[in-house]
N, C-alpha and C positions, 0 to 999 in steps of 0.2 A: 047578128049572125043568123044565117038561115037555119031552118029546122035541122036537127042532128042527122036524120036520114038523108036529106039532100046534101048536107055537107060531107058526110061519109062517102057518098057516091062520087062526089067531085074529087075527094082526096084519094080514094081508091083508083080513080082514073089517072091522077097525077102519078101515083106510085107505080102503076103499070107502065106509064111512059118512061119513068126513070129506070124501071126494070129492063125495058127494051134497050136503053142506053147501056146498061151494065152488060147485058148479053151480047150487044154489038162489039164491045171491047174485050169480052171474055176470051182469054187465050191469045189476045193480041196486044197485051200491055208492053210498051216499049220503054217506058220511063217511070221509075219509082223514086219518090222523094222521101226523105226520112225527117219526121218531125221530132223524133227522139228515139231512144233505144227501143227497138221493137215496134215503133209507131210509124207506120208508113202511109203514104197517100199516092194515088195514081191519077192519071188523066181521067179515068172513069169516075172516081169520086167527085172530081171537080165538075165534070160535065153533068153528072146526075144532080148535084146540088144546084148548079146554075139553072137547070130546067125547073126543078121543084120550086126554087125561090121565085122565079119569074111567074110561074103559074099561080102560086099562092098570092103574090103581090097583085096579080091581075084580078083574081077572084075575090080577094079580101083586102082591099087597098088600105083599110084603116087598122090592120093588124100588123104587129111586129113579126119579124122572122129571124130566127137564130139558127145558123147552120154550123156544122162541125168544121168545115174547111174555110169558110169566108166570114164567120163570126156574125155579129149582130147587124141587122139592117139599120139604115139611118133612122127610119121611123121609130125603131125601138129606143133610140137615144135622144129623140127630139124632146125639148127644143135645143139641147146642148149636145152636139155631135160627139164631144169628147167624154160625155158622162158614161158610166158603166151601168147605171140602174135602168131597168125596164120601166118605161112610163106608159105603155099601152096596156089596157086591161087584158087584151088577147095577145098571146105570143105563140107562134108556131115554132116548133123545135124539130130540126131535121138531122138525121144521120143518113147521108146519101148512099152509104155503103157500109153497113155494119158487118164486119168480118173481112176487112181489107186484106189482112195477111193470108186468109184462106183464098180469097179471090185472086191474089197476085200469083199464087202457085197452082191455080186451077183446081182448088179444092171446092166442090160445089155446095158450100155452106155459107151463105151470106144473104143479106136482106136490105131492102129499102125501109127506112123507119121515119114516120111522120107523126108528130103529136101536136095537139093544141092545148095550151095552158090558159086558164081563165083565172086572173088574179093569183097566179102562182101555183095553181093546182091543175093537173092533167084532167081534161074532160073528154078528150077524143083521141083515139090512137089507131094507126094503121101500120101493120108490118107485112111487107110483101116479099116472099121468097120466089124469085123469078125462075129458079131452076126447076122447082117442083110445082110451080104455078099455085102457090098457097097464099091466099090473102086472108090474114088475120085482121079483124077490125072490131071496134066497139066505140060507143059513145056512152057517157055517163047515164046511168039509169036505163040502160037498154041491154039486150042480150049480146054477149060476145059471140062472134061467128068466125068460122073458117070456111071460106068460099060460100058464104051465105047460110051455112048450117050452124045451129047453136053448138057451142062447146062448153064443157064444164070440167072443173078439177076432179081428181079422183077422190075416193072416200076413205083413204087410209087414215087411221086414227092415231098412229104413232110411227116413229121412224122404223122402217122395215129393212132388214138385212138384204132383201132382194129388190128393194125399191131403187129407182134411179134418182140421183141428186146432181144437179148441174153446178159446176164451179168454174169461176174464171181461172185462166191458166196460172196467174200469180199465186192464187190460193193453193193450187196443186203443187206448184214449185216450192213453196215454203213448207209443204206438208203440215198445214194447219191442223191442230189436234182434233178439231171438229169433224174432219173427214172420217176419223175412226168411228164416230157416232152414227154415221150415215150408212146407207146401203152401198150401191155401186156408183162410184164417182164418174161423171162425164164432163168433158169440156169441149163444147162445139166450136168455140172461137167466135161466137156472136151472142152477146148478152141478151139481145132482144129475142132471139130464137130460144134461148134458155128459158126465159120467162113465159114465152108462148107455149113451150113444151109443158110447163106447169099448168097453164090454162087448159090444155087439151087432156090433161090427166096422165101424160106419158111420164113426166117427172113429178116426184113428190115435192121438190123444192129446188131452189137455186140460191147460191151465195157468192157474192163478190165484194171486194173492198175498193176496187179501182175503176169503176165504171163512171161514165159521164151522163149528164142530164139527157143528151140526145140519144143515148143508148137505151134508157129505161123509161122515159116519160110515156111513150106510146104503149109498150107492153104492160106497164103498170095498170093502165085503164082496162086493157083487154083482160088481164088476170082478175082485176076487181070485179068486172062484170061476169066473169066465169066463176064467181064465188070464192076466189082466192084472196091472198093477203100479201102486201109488200110493206115492209118497214125498214128502218135502220136495223142492223144486226142486234142492237141493244133493245129493240122493241119500240123505240121512239118513232113517231111519224116522220115521213120524209117530206110531205107536202102539207100545206102550201108553202111556197118559197116567198121570202120577202123580195121586193123589187130590186134590192141590191145584193141578193144572195150570191156568194162566190160560185155557185153552180153555173150561173149564167156566163161566167168567165172561164169555164172549163175545169173547175176544181172537181175532185173525185167525189162521188156519192156512193158510199158503201150501202149495200142493200141485202135484204133477206126476203125472198119470195117463197111462199108455200101454198099448199092447198087450204090453209087456214086451220085445219084440224090439228096439225102438228106444229103450228107456229110457236105456241108457248113453250113446247118441249125444246124446240130449236133455240129460242131466245135464252132459255135457262141453261142449255148446254153451252152456248157461246159465252155466257156470263161466267162460267167456271174458269175461263182462260184469261180473263182480264182484258183491259183496253189495249195492252201492248200488241195484241194480235189483230186489232181492228184499225 
């Protein structure tokens, strides 16, 4: 793999191209498919993922590519095309449009999300918000940046009644008791932007139980390099994934992201409510 700085530059360029596609279709969506209750896909998702996949396979022909809409590339399953395990050391993970429900109704909160996993651990991530022209990016052991400028988590030492905390909409819908422990709850409708909001210091943390690998792999790197922390809500590590981990097939990944300083407090608070809430 090329040097991280060179790779980041290439991936940022791909993300901008994909963002241009999203803005081209924005407000002009004519067909919506339903993958499940509340889970939709548009022609923009598909066009964005197609471009990203083609670019990544061109730049990194020996790497596997996993996308939300079209699944795993053939290279990821070689030599047995029917196998579900990832056999490449490097695997790109793509969410071509994080926040599709927002996008479909012209709510301008969505992003292109691209991550690179090495042996099951995220090592590079890019999250591009084309509406506000915000490019979040980081590689392992380098500074997290927003439009090229370093970003850092806030310095809050405990859960603050006026602090912002991001939640996935299902968590809010079930009125999970942890919400009462936090400050002001927010749900943007895009998990990647939740975690990036922690990385910039806007949010103290974010919690969700129903996200996918392609939602969080990229912002996890960005938050880590901004001195934050992401784990399972129990405090257990999320990565590295085994080659046959269910996450590669789209199984849910519950996560807790914080500025790091309040992480133990959040884990302990969540533990009070037992596994039935996770």
